[in-house]
C-alpha positions as CSV (number, residue, x, y, z in Angstrom):
1,M,14.1,4.7,6.0
2,N,12.7,2.8,8.9
3,T,9.5,2.4,9.1
4,L,7.1,1.5,12.3
5,L,3.4,0.0,11.4
6,L,0.9,-0.1,14.2
7,E,-2.8,-1.4,14.7
8,N,-2.4,-4.2,12.1
9,I,-2.2,-2.2,8.6
10,H,-2.8,-4.5,5.9
11,P,0.1,-6.8,4.7
12,R,0.1,-4.9,1.3
13,A,1.8,-2.2,3.2
14,H,4.0,-4.3,4.7
15,E,5.2,-5.5,0.9
16,A,5.5,-2.0,-0.3
17,F,8.0,-0.8,2.4
18,Q,9.8,-3.9,2.3
19,K,10.3,-3.9,-1.4
20,A,11.6,-0.1,-1.0
21,G,14.3,-1.3,1.4
22,G,14.6,0.0,5.4
23,L,14.0,-1.9,8.6
24,L,10.3,-2.5,8.8
25,R,8.5,-3.1,12.1
26,T,5.1,-4.0,12.9
27,E,2.9,-3.9,16.2
28,H,-0.6,-5.4,16.5
29,G,-2.0,-2.6,18.6
30,S,-1.3,0.9,19.5
31,L,1.1,2.3,21.9
32,A,0.7,4.2,25.1
33,E,2.6,7.7,24.9
34,N,5.7,6.6,26.3
35,D,6.0,3.5,24.6
36,L,5.5,5.3,21.0
37,I,8.2,7.9,22.0
38,D,10.6,4.7,22.4
39,A,9.5,3.1,19.6
40,L,10.3,6.0,17.3
41,K,13.6,6.2,17.9
42,G,15.2,6.2,14.4
43,V,11.9,5.7,12.7
44,A,11.3,8.0,9.4
45,L,7.7,6.6,8.6
46,L,4.9,5.6,10.8
47,G,1.8,4.4,9.7
48,I,-1.0,4.4,12.3
49,R,-5.1,4.0,12.1
50,S,-7.5,5.4,14.5
51,R,-6.4,4.2,18.2
52,T,-2.8,5.8,18.2
53,H,-2.8,9.5,19.6
54,I,0.2,11.3,17.9
55,S,0.6,14.2,20.5
56,R,2.9,17.3,20.5
57,R,5.1,15.6,23.0
58,V,5.4,12.7,20.9
59,L,6.3,14.7,17.9
60,A,8.7,16.7,19.8
61,N,10.7,13.5,20.8
62,A,10.5,12.0,17.5
63,P,13.6,14.0,15.4
64,D,13.9,11.2,12.8
65,L,10.4,11.2,11.9
66,L,9.7,12.4,8.4
67,A,6.2,11.5,7.9
68,I,3.0,10.0,9.3
69,G,0.2,7.7,7.0
70,A,-3.1,7.4,8.8
71,Y,-4.5,4.2,7.1
72,C,-8.1,5.8,7.6
73,I,-10.2,8.5,6.7
74,G,-9.8,10.6,10.2
75,T,-6.6,12.5,11.3
76,N,-8.3,14.0,14.5
77,Q,-5.7,11.3,16.3
78,I,-2.7,13.5,15.1
79,D,-1.7,17.1,16.4
80,L,-1.4,18.2,12.4
81,E,0.1,21.8,13.6
82,A,2.4,20.2,15.8
83,A,3.4,18.0,12.9
84,A,3.9,20.5,10.5
85,L,6.1,22.5,12.8
86,N,8.3,19.7,13.6
87,G,8.4,19.0,9.8
88,V,6.5,15.7,9.6
89,A,4.0,15.5,6.7
90,V,0.7,13.6,7.4
91,F,-1.3,11.6,4.7
92,N,-4.4,9.9,5.1
93,A,-7.0,7.8,2.9
94,P,-10.2,10.0,2.6
95,Y,-11.6,7.9,-0.1
96,S,-10.7,4.6,0.0
97,N,-13.1,3.0,2.3
98,T,-16.0,4.9,1.4
99,R,-17.9,2.0,-0.3
100,S,-17.4,-0.1,2.7
101,V,-19.0,2.2,5.2
102,A,-21.7,3.1,2.7
103,E,-22.4,-0.7,2.4
104,L,-22.6,-1.3,6.1
105,V,-25.2,2.1,6.6
106,I,-27.4,0.5,3.9
107,A,-27.5,-3.1,5.4
108,E,-28.2,-1.4,8.9
109,I,-30.8,0.6,7.8
110,V,-32.5,-2.6,6.6
111,F,-32.1,-4.4,10.0
112,L,-33.3,-1.4,11.8
113,V,-36.4,-0.5,9.9
114,R,-37.1,-4.4,9.2
115,Q,-36.4,-5.1,13.3
116,V,-34.3,-7.9,12.1
117,Y,-31.9,-7.7,15.2
118,P,-34.3,-8.6,17.9
119,K,-35.8,-11.6,16.1
120,I,-32.1,-12.9,15.6
121,A,-31.8,-12.5,19.4
122,S,-34.8,-14.5,20.0
123,A,-34.1,-17.3,17.6
124,H,-30.5,-17.7,19.4
125,E,-32.4,-17.6,22.6
126,G,-34.5,-20.7,21.1
127,R,-37.7,-18.5,20.8
128,W,-39.6,-18.6,17.4
129,A,-40.7,-14.8,17.5
130,K,-42.4,-14.8,14.0
131,S,-44.2,-11.6,13.6
132,T,-44.9,-8.6,11.4
133,D,-45.0,-6.2,14.5
134,R,-42.9,-3.1,13.6
135,A,-41.3,-4.9,10.6
136,R,-41.3,-2.1,7.6
137,E,-40.0,-2.1,4.2
138,V,-37.3,0.4,3.7
139,R,-38.9,1.2,0.0
140,G,-40.7,4.5,0.4
141,K,-39.1,5.6,3.9
142,K,-37.1,9.2,4.0
143,L,-33.7,9.0,4.8
144,G,-31.9,12.1,6.4
145,I,-28.2,12.3,5.8
146,I,-26.2,14.9,7.7
147,G,-23.1,15.5,5.7
148,F,-22.8,15.0,2.2
149,G,-19.4,14.3,1.6
150,N,-18.0,11.0,-0.2
151,I,-19.7,8.7,2.3
152,G,-23.0,10.4,2.5
153,S,-23.1,10.7,-1.3
154,Q,-22.4,7.2,-1.4
155,V,-25.0,6.4,0.6
156,S,-27.6,8.4,-1.2
157,I,-26.9,6.6,-4.3
158,L,-27.3,3.1,-2.5
159,A,-30.6,4.3,-0.8
160,E,-32.3,5.8,-3.6
161,A,-31.6,2.7,-5.9
162,M,-33.5,0.6,-3.1
163,G,-36.3,3.0,-3.3
164,M,-35.8,5.4,-0.4
165,D,-36.7,9.5,-0.6
166,V,-33.1,10.9,0.2
167,Y,-32.6,14.0,2.0
168,Y,-29.5,15.9,3.0
169,F,-27.9,18.6,5.0
170,D,-24.6,20.0,4.7
171,T,-22.9,23.4,5.7
172,A,-21.1,23.5,2.6
173,D,-22.7,23.9,-0.7
174,K,-23.2,20.5,-2.4
175,L,-24.9,19.6,-5.3
176,S,-27.4,17.2,-5.1
177,I,-26.7,13.7,-6.7
178,G,-29.9,12.0,-8.3
179,N,-32.9,12.8,-6.6
180,A,-31.8,13.9,-3.2
181,T,-33.2,16.6,-1.9
182,R,-31.0,19.4,0.0
183,T,-32.9,20.9,3.2
184,N,-32.0,24.1,4.7
185,S,-30.9,23.3,8.3
186,L,-30.4,20.3,10.8
187,P,-33.8,20.8,12.4
188,D,-35.5,20.6,9.3
189,I,-33.7,17.2,8.3
190,L,-34.2,15.7,11.7
191,R,-38.1,16.5,11.4
192,L,-39.1,14.8,8.2
193,A,-36.7,11.4,8.1
194,D,-37.5,8.2,9.2
195,V,-34.0,7.3,9.1
196,V,-31.2,9.7,10.0
197,T,-27.8,8.7,9.3
198,V,-24.4,11.1,10.1
199,H,-21.5,11.4,8.0
200,V,-19.5,14.6,9.3
201,D,-15.9,15.1,10.1
202,G,-14.3,15.1,13.5
203,S,-14.0,18.6,14.2
204,P,-14.6,19.6,18.0
205,A,-17.5,21.9,16.4
206,N,-19.1,18.3,15.8
207,T,-19.2,17.6,19.2
208,N,-22.7,16.4,20.5
209,L,-24.2,17.6,17.1
210,I,-27.0,15.4,17.7
211,G,-27.8,15.7,21.7
212,A,-30.9,15.5,23.4
213,P,-32.3,18.9,21.7
214,E,-32.0,17.2,18.2
215,L,-33.2,13.7,19.3
216,A,-36.6,15.3,20.3
217,L,-37.1,16.8,17.0
218,M,-37.0,13.4,15.4
219,K,-40.0,11.7,14.2
220,P,-41.4,9.3,16.9
221,G,-40.3,5.6,15.8
222,A,-37.5,7.0,13.8
223,C,-34.0,5.3,13.7
224,L,-30.6,7.1,14.1
225,L,-26.9,5.5,12.7
226,N,-23.6,7.0,13.7
227,L,-20.7,6.0,11.6
228,S,-18.5,9.1,11.6
229,R,-17.2,9.9,14.9
230,G,-17.9,9.2,18.4
231,H,-18.3,12.5,19.7
232,V,-21.0,13.3,17.5
233,V,-23.8,11.9,19.0
234,D,-24.4,12.5,22.6
235,I,-24.5,8.6,23.7
236,D,-26.5,9.2,27.0
237,A,-29.0,11.2,25.2
238,L,-29.6,8.3,22.6
239,A,-29.8,5.6,25.2
240,A,-32.6,7.8,27.0
241,A,-34.5,8.3,23.9
242,I,-34.5,4.8,23.0
243,R,-35.6,3.6,26.3
244,S,-38.2,6.1,26.1
245,G,-39.3,4.8,22.9
246,R,-39.2,8.0,21.0
247,I,-36.2,6.2,19.0
248,A,-37.0,3.2,17.5
249,G,-33.6,1.7,17.0
250,A,-30.0,2.6,16.6
251,A,-26.7,1.7,14.9
252,V,-23.6,3.0,16.2
253,D,-20.2,2.2,15.0
254,V,-18.3,4.8,16.7
255,F,-17.7,5.8,20.3
256,P,-16.5,8.7,22.5
257,A,-14.2,6.2,24.4
258,E,-13.1,2.8,22.6
259,P,-10.6,0.3,23.7
260,H,-7.4,0.2,22.6
261,D,-7.3,-3.5,21.9
262,A,-9.4,-6.7,22.2
263,R,-8.0,-7.2,25.7
264,E,-9.8,-4.0,27.1
265,P,-13.6,-4.1,28.1
266,F,-16.3,-2.3,25.7
267,V,-18.6,-0.5,27.8
268,T,-21.4,2.2,26.5
269,P,-25.0,2.8,28.0
270,L,-26.5,1.2,24.6
271,Q,-25.7,-2.1,25.5
272,G,-28.5,-4.2,25.9
273,L,-31.0,-2.1,24.5
274,P,-33.6,-3.3,22.1
275,N,-33.2,-2.9,18.4
276,V,-29.3,-1.5,18.7
277,L,-26.8,-2.4,16.7
278,L,-23.5,-1.9,18.2
279,T,-20.3,-2.6,15.6
280,P,-16.5,-2.1,17.0
281,H,-15.5,0.6,14.6
282,I,-15.6,-1.6,11.7
283,G,-17.2,0.7,9.0
284,G,-14.2,0.8,6.8
285,S,-12.8,-2.9,7.9
286,T,-13.0,-4.6,4.9
287,E,-10.6,-6.6,2.9
288,E,-11.0,-4.6,0.0
289,A,-11.0,-1.1,1.8
290,Q,-8.0,-2.2,3.8
291,E,-6.0,-3.3,1.1
292,N,-6.9,0.0,-1.0
293,I,-6.1,2.1,2.1
294,A,-3.1,0.3,2.0
295,E,-1.8,0.7,-1.3
296,F,-3.1,4.4,-1.3
297,V,-1.2,5.6,2.0
298,T,2.0,3.6,1.6
299,G,2.4,5.0,-2.0
300,K,1.8,8.5,-0.9
301,L,4.8,8.1,2.0
302,L,7.0,6.4,-0.4
303,D,6.5,9.1,-3.0
304,Y,7.2,12.0,-0.1
305,V,10.6,10.2,0.6
306,A,11.5,10.0,-3.1
307,N,10.4,13.3,-4.4
308,G,9.1,15.4,-1.9
309,T,5.5,15.3,-3.3
310,T,2.8,16.4,-1.0
311,A,-0.3,16.7,-3.5
312,T,-2.5,14.8,-0.8
313,S,-0.8,15.8,2.5
314,V,-3.1,17.0,5.2
315,N,-1.2,19.4,6.8
316,F,1.6,20.4,4.5
317,P,1.4,23.0,1.4
318,R,0.9,21.0,-1.5
319,I,3.3,20.3,-4.1
320,I,3.4,18.1,-7.4
321,A,6.6,18.1,-9.2
322,P,7.8,15.8,-11.9
323,R,11.3,14.9,-11.8
324,T,13.6,17.4,-14.3
325,D,14.9,15.2,-17.4
326,G,18.2,15.7,-18.9
327,S,21.1,16.8,-17.1
328,P,21.9,15.2,-13.4
329,S,20.3,16.8,-10.5
330,R,19.5,16.3,-7.0
331,R,16.2,17.8,-5.4
332,L,16.7,20.0,-2.4
333,L,13.4,19.9,0.2
334,H,13.5,23.0,2.7
335,I,10.7,23.1,5.5
336,H,10.3,26.5,7.3
337,R,8.3,28.7,9.6
338,N,5.8,30.9,7.3
339,V,7.6,34.3,7.5
340,P,8.6,36.7,5.0
341,G,12.1,36.6,3.4
342,V,13.2,32.7,3.6
343,L,12.7,32.3,0.0
344,S,15.2,35.1,-0.8
345,Q,17.7,33.6,1.9
346,I,17.7,30.1,0.1
347,N,18.3,31.8,-3.5
348,G,21.3,33.6,-2.0
349,I,22.7,30.6,-0.7
350,F,22.1,29.0,-4.3
351,G,24.0,32.3,-5.7
352,K,26.9,31.9,-3.3
353,N,27.4,28.2,-3.8
354,N,27.2,28.6,-7.6
355,V,24.0,26.4,-7.5
356,N,22.2,26.1,-10.9
357,V,18.6,26.1,-10.1
358,L,16.6,23.7,-12.6
359,T,13.1,24.0,-11.5
360,Q,11.7,26.0,-8.4
361,F,8.5,25.6,-6.2
362,L,7.5,27.5,-3.1
363,R,4.2,26.6,-1.0
364,T,3.1,27.7,2.0
365,N,0.0,27.2,4.7
366,E,-0.9,29.3,7.6
367,L,2.0,27.6,9.4
368,I,5.1,26.5,7.2
369,G,6.8,27.3,4.0
370,Y,7.8,24.4,1.7
371,V,10.4,24.9,-1.1
372,L,11.4,22.2,-3.6
373,A,13.9,22.9,-5.7
374,D,15.7,20.8,-8.3
375,V,19.3,21.7,-8.8
376,D,22.2,20.7,-10.8
377,A,24.1,17.8,-8.9
378,H,27.4,19.7,-9.1
379,Y,27.4,21.8,-5.8
380,Q,29.6,22.5,-3.1
381,D,29.3,20.2,0.3
382,A,28.6,23.6,2.1
383,L,25.2,24.0,0.5
384,F,23.5,21.8,3.0
385,D,24.8,23.2,6.1
386,D,24.1,26.8,4.5
387,L,20.1,25.5,3.9
388,V,20.2,24.2,7.5
389,N,21.3,27.6,8.9
390,V,18.9,29.8,7.2
391,E,16.8,31.6,10.1
392,H,13.3,29.6,10.9
393,T,14.2,26.5,9.2
394,I,12.5,23.2,10.4
395,R,14.1,20.8,8.1
396,V,16.3,20.2,5.0
397,R,16.3,16.9,2.8
398,I,18.1,16.4,-0.6
399,V,16.7,13.3,-2.4
């Protein structure tokens, strides 16, 4: 199983793939579409982070690709539908960097509320700007968390431990943690919070979730943090609100357009504004987080290759099936479009080829069906070809 890892994925992943065998190739940065298509020839497993875009065209031109590992939380850089319809399972790391992001949020809240960054800049410029002007404690301040998932809830715990009054808003029903108070709407939380931090997913519905109208609802002198997705906050509107003085400060880690590598210039309307913390998409970039992500995603990819397990896949029907004990067996994996009658055809082929089925699972989603079957190891060579020729078949594997 040849593997390609892009974007400086942690060495723990390299070690695991090398131990598993096959050829491993690594690239420090992301690849443009045409270069990626060329690089994927003969590649079964691909590891990426957030900068590499996996388009429908890339997937259509990567017939050897079995699975993609997104070594990050988000998967919006991958055409998940096209991946499924090309028989490519996608795995990510939804929890592994939660703590790292939450810690950075807390650090940036302290910096913003205390107005620390302008004083650091003054000291570097040789000015002794010792003053209590606009410097506040975070204790007793109202923190509004938009999106109360894995990261938002962790931020809540840490913020409450520091004495902040925590409020949250989520479109899904989420139970409170600690003393956090749920609000009924986005406008409600924007009006009451001294600090607002955004932790929503990257769905198109969240584009400009925080724009000029929402910023106008915030308290005068409030601060805003975005460590979720670049398109969630209207950057131009935020810059205008900071220039007007309505928003006292901001911390932004993600941007609508980000450089592909360190050689490409980074430009944003937020540059040069007072009390604005700009970081280069490093919310989850700690050694601990990257090591955890490397171990988690690599483990899922190798388990899929060896056993067909899709329990944590973001685009495949989810199946967990322990290997059958006892008599020698082989595992057959059949991926097909989700249309009626495919399983009946597969079982007919098993009967035609005198295959003894030990275990069988079928799971479907709106796009594809996934059959996993353990069969007696003694079967006719024609079985594989017969399964490939089933109508609506996308991919067949024997492991």
